[in-house]
N, C-alpha and C positions, 0 to 999 in steps of 0.2 A: 315960362318959368315952369320948372319941373314940378311934379307932383310928390309931397313931403309925406312920408309914412305918418300915421297918428301918433300922438304923444302917448307916453306910457301912461301917463296918469288917466288917460281916456278909456283903456282897457278896463273890463268890468270882469270882475270874479265874484264868482258864485258859489257859494257853501250851503250844501245841502244840512238841515239840523232837522233832529227829531221833533216830532209835533209835541206840544208840551202834554197831550194825554197820553202819550207812549210812555211804559214805565217798563224798563227791562227787569228781568229776572234777579238780575244783582242788587237794584236800586228796591225791589220788593223784598228781598232777603234784609236788606240793609232796615227797612221800615219795620220790620218785625211784625209781631202779632197784636197790633194795635187794636183790639175789639171794641167797638164803639168810637173811636176817634178817627178810625181812617177816613169815615163817610162824613164826618162832622163838617158842616159847612163854616167858613170862618163868619166870625162876628163882623160889625158893621166897619171895624177900624181894621178888618183883615188879618185876624189873628185867630188861631183856633185856640181857644183857651183851654179846653179840656186837655187837647194834645200837650200843650204846654205843661198844664198841670201833670199829667202824667210824667212826662220827661222830666220835670224838676224831683217829682217822688222817685223815680229809678236813680237818679243822681245821688240822691240824699241817702239811698238804701244801698248805692254802691253797686247796683246790678246794669245801669247803664252801657258801661262798657264791657262787651263780653268778647271772646276769643272768634266767633262767629261772626259778629259784626268788623272786627278788626280784619279779618280774612276777606269779607266781602268787601269792604271799602279797598284795600290792597287790590284785589282780581278788579274792581272797576276802575282804580287809578291805571293800573297796567293797560287795560283794554282801551282806555282813552288814550294813553300815549300811543299804543301801537295802531288805534285808528287816524291818529294825528290831529284830534281835537283839542 
């Protein structure tokens, strides 16, 4: 009986991903200058309440969305598309 080739479903595909601790320059620009909240540890429920409160204040004041943030997000999206992520 001849040897049969392995089934296609048996082939492994490995995709390398960034470590969770790696942060790109674009992601740092998107995060902005969150003084005091960048190093805040999550509460037992997993939420960084100080960070959430700061973001809510920025949204209410109308300062959360800025041209710089949109450009950084666009740059990150395009780089991810080019990388094939």
